[in-house]
C-alpha positions as CSV (number, residue, x, y, z in Angstrom):
1,M,-61.4,47.0,-10.9
2,T,-59.9,49.8,-13.0
3,Y,-62.3,52.7,-13.9
4,R,-61.5,54.8,-16.9
5,T,-62.5,58.4,-17.6
6,E,-64.3,59.5,-20.8
7,Q,-61.0,60.8,-22.0
8,D,-59.5,57.4,-21.5
9,H,-62.3,55.7,-23.5
10,R,-62.0,58.3,-26.3
11,R,-58.3,57.6,-26.5
12,R,-59.0,53.9,-26.6
13,R,-61.4,54.3,-29.4
14,D,-58.9,56.4,-31.3
15,I,-56.2,53.8,-30.8
16,A,-58.5,51.0,-31.9
17,D,-59.4,52.9,-35.0
18,A,-55.7,53.6,-35.7
19,A,-54.7,49.9,-35.3
20,S,-57.6,48.9,-37.6
21,G,-56.8,51.4,-40.3
22,Y,-59.8,53.7,-39.7
23,S,-58.1,56.6,-37.9
24,R,-59.4,60.1,-38.6
25,S,-56.0,61.6,-38.0
26,R,-52.4,60.7,-38.7
27,T,-51.2,58.0,-36.3
28,R,-47.7,58.2,-34.9
29,V,-45.9,54.9,-34.4
30,V,-42.6,53.6,-33.2
31,V,-40.8,51.2,-35.5
32,Y,-39.0,48.6,-33.3
33,A,-36.8,45.6,-34.1
34,N,-34.2,43.5,-32.3
35,V,-31.9,42.2,-35.0
36,S,-28.6,40.5,-35.6
37,H,-25.6,42.3,-37.0
38,G,-26.0,43.6,-40.6
39,D,-29.8,43.4,-40.7
40,Q,-30.6,46.9,-39.3
41,D,-31.0,48.8,-42.5
42,R,-33.1,46.1,-44.2
43,I,-35.4,45.6,-41.3
44,R,-35.8,49.3,-40.7
45,S,-36.7,49.9,-44.3
46,Y,-39.2,47.1,-44.3
47,L,-41.0,48.3,-41.2
48,A,-41.0,51.9,-42.4
49,A,-42.6,50.8,-45.6
50,Q,-45.3,48.9,-43.7
51,A,-46.0,51.9,-41.6
52,G,-46.1,54.1,-44.7
53,A,-48.6,51.8,-46.4
54,R,-50.9,52.3,-43.4
55,D,-50.5,56.1,-43.7
56,W,-48.8,56.2,-40.3
57,T,-46.2,58.8,-39.3
58,I,-43.0,57.3,-37.9
59,A,-42.1,58.9,-34.6
60,A,-38.8,57.0,-34.4
61,A,-37.1,53.9,-35.5
62,C,-35.6,52.1,-32.5
63,I,-33.3,49.2,-33.3
64,D,-31.5,46.9,-30.9
65,V,-28.8,44.6,-32.0
66,G,-28.4,41.4,-29.9
67,P,-30.2,38.4,-28.5
68,T,-34.0,38.6,-27.6
69,A,-33.1,36.9,-24.3
70,L,-31.7,40.2,-23.2
71,P,-34.2,41.8,-20.8
72,L,-36.1,44.8,-22.2
73,H,-34.8,47.2,-19.7
74,Q,-31.3,46.5,-20.8
75,R,-32.0,47.3,-24.5
76,P,-31.4,51.0,-25.3
77,G,-33.6,50.9,-28.4
78,W,-36.5,49.5,-26.4
79,R,-36.1,52.0,-23.6
80,E,-36.4,54.8,-26.2
81,A,-39.4,53.1,-27.7
82,A,-41.1,52.6,-24.3
83,K,-40.5,56.3,-23.5
84,L,-42.1,57.4,-26.7
85,L,-45.2,55.2,-26.1
86,T,-45.8,56.8,-22.7
87,T,-45.4,60.4,-24.2
88,D,-48.3,62.3,-25.6
89,T,-48.2,62.7,-29.3
90,A,-48.5,66.4,-28.9
91,N,-45.1,66.2,-27.2
92,G,-43.5,64.0,-29.8
93,G,-44.7,60.7,-28.5
94,A,-46.3,57.8,-30.3
95,D,-49.8,56.1,-30.4
96,G,-48.5,52.6,-31.1
97,L,-45.8,50.2,-32.1
98,I,-45.0,48.3,-35.3
99,A,-42.7,45.3,-35.2
100,R,-42.0,42.0,-36.9
101,S,-43.4,39.9,-34.1
102,A,-44.1,39.9,-30.3
103,A,-41.5,37.1,-29.9
104,Q,-38.8,39.4,-31.3
105,I,-39.4,41.7,-28.4
106,A,-40.2,39.2,-25.7
107,D,-39.3,35.6,-26.1
108,T,-41.1,34.0,-23.1
109,D,-44.8,33.9,-22.1
110,R,-44.0,35.9,-19.0
111,D,-42.1,38.6,-20.9
112,R,-44.9,38.8,-23.5
113,E,-47.5,39.2,-20.7
114,A,-45.3,42.0,-19.3
115,L,-45.1,43.6,-22.7
116,R,-48.9,43.5,-23.1
117,N,-49.3,45.1,-19.6
118,Q,-46.7,47.8,-20.5
119,L,-48.6,48.7,-23.7
120,D,-51.9,48.7,-21.9
121,E,-50.6,51.0,-19.2
122,A,-49.4,53.3,-22.0
123,H,-52.7,53.2,-23.8
124,A,-50.8,52.1,-26.9
125,F,-51.5,49.6,-29.6
126,A,-49.0,47.2,-31.2
127,V,-49.1,45.6,-34.7
128,Y,-46.9,42.6,-35.2
129,L,-46.6,41.9,-38.9
130,D,-45.5,38.3,-38.8
131,D,-48.3,37.5,-36.3
132,E,-51.1,39.2,-38.2
133,P,-52.3,36.1,-40.1
134,L,-52.5,34.2,-36.8
135,T,-54.4,36.8,-34.8
136,Q,-56.6,38.5,-37.3
137,V,-60.2,37.1,-37.3
138,P,-61.9,37.0,-40.7
139,P,-64.5,39.8,-41.2
140,A,-67.3,37.2,-41.5
141,R,-66.7,36.2,-37.9
142,R,-66.6,39.8,-36.5
143,E,-70.4,40.4,-36.7
144,A,-72.9,40.8,-33.9
145,F,-70.6,41.7,-31.0
146,R,-72.8,43.0,-28.3
147,V,-72.6,43.8,-24.6
148,G,-73.0,40.6,-22.6
149,A,-71.9,38.3,-25.4
150,A,-69.2,35.7,-24.7
151,V,-66.1,35.9,-27.0
152,V,-62.6,34.5,-27.2
153,D,-59.7,37.0,-27.2
154,T,-57.4,35.0,-29.5
155,T,-54.3,37.0,-28.4
156,R,-54.8,35.7,-24.8
157,S,-56.7,32.5,-25.5
158,K,-59.2,33.7,-22.9
159,V,-63.0,33.4,-22.9
160,A,-64.7,36.6,-21.7
161,K,-67.9,38.6,-21.7
162,I,-68.2,42.0,-23.4
163,L,-68.7,44.9,-21.0
164,A,-68.7,47.6,-23.7
165,V,-68.3,48.1,-27.4
166,N,-66.3,51.2,-28.4
167,G,-66.1,51.2,-32.2
168,E,-63.4,48.6,-33.1
169,C,-62.5,48.1,-29.5
170,L,-64.2,45.7,-27.0
171,V,-63.9,46.0,-23.2
172,L,-63.8,42.4,-21.9
173,S,-64.1,40.9,-18.5
174,R,-63.9,37.6,-16.6
175,P,-65.2,36.7,-13.1
176,V,-61.6,37.0,-11.8
177,G,-59.3,39.9,-12.6
178,D,-59.6,43.3,-14.1
179,P,-61.3,44.1,-17.5
180,W,-59.1,44.6,-20.5
181,D,-59.4,46.1,-24.0
182,A,-59.2,44.0,-27.2
183,L,-59.6,44.9,-30.8
184,V,-62.6,43.4,-32.6
185,T,-60.2,41.8,-35.1
186,W,-58.6,39.8,-32.2
187,C,-61.9,38.3,-31.1
188,R,-64.3,35.6,-32.2
189,P,-67.7,34.5,-30.8
190,A,-67.3,31.8,-28.1
191,T,-68.8,28.4,-28.5
192,L,-71.5,27.2,-26.1
193,R,-69.0,25.1,-24.2
194,E,-66.6,28.1,-24.0
195,A,-69.4,30.4,-22.8
196,L,-70.4,27.8,-20.1
197,S,-66.9,27.7,-18.8
198,L,-67.4,31.3,-17.6
199,T,-70.3,30.2,-15.6
200,A,-68.2,27.4,-14.1
201,I,-65.5,30.0,-13.1
202,Q,-68.1,32.3,-11.6
203,G,-69.2,29.4,-9.4
204,T,-65.7,28.9,-8.0
205,V,-64.9,32.6,-7.3
206,G,-64.2,33.0,-3.6
207,T,-63.8,29.3,-3.0
208,E,-60.6,28.7,-4.9
209,G,-57.3,30.4,-5.8
210,P,-56.6,32.5,-8.9
211,E,-58.0,31.3,-12.2
212,D,-55.9,29.2,-14.5
213,Q,-58.7,28.2,-16.9
214,P,-58.9,29.4,-20.5
């Protein structure tokens, strides 16, 4: 299990606030896109406008030209973006990433999982504009999140229990694996059947292999 310091939790709360539009200070973001020839200026301008509409400061615009099948470490634009995401904002780094979609960065489930892990390790958030209607949970369904409640993280399609509520950020856990952070806007209350599935997983811990249940 990963244990975080109070400084880590404070930064998580700030990141959650920033991604939800409630930041108390100017948020710095990296604009990233992987595009075909001739689209660079149009996409860069579009993403910059979206960042500006959220009152975010652009740390850098990193654009790669080529197929999304190209591994991330082979893309110069992404390497620059990743470096900024792991650099403190006081030293010119960025709090988060804004892009058209996760699929434009990583086009397989494995690569998208690696992308989520990379962002998590950097304590950075990501906003994918084309994906927002699919992952944003309506405000009416965000109420009453409390410690111990069962929820579904819609970005992972995983049922989990809430370990902590830090403003707009939830710390979630399952019987197997490490806890992770999820924005309130990504989550919805679990149904009774979904909540009971956690109990079923708990009963198999130590008797079966790694989990593969939702």
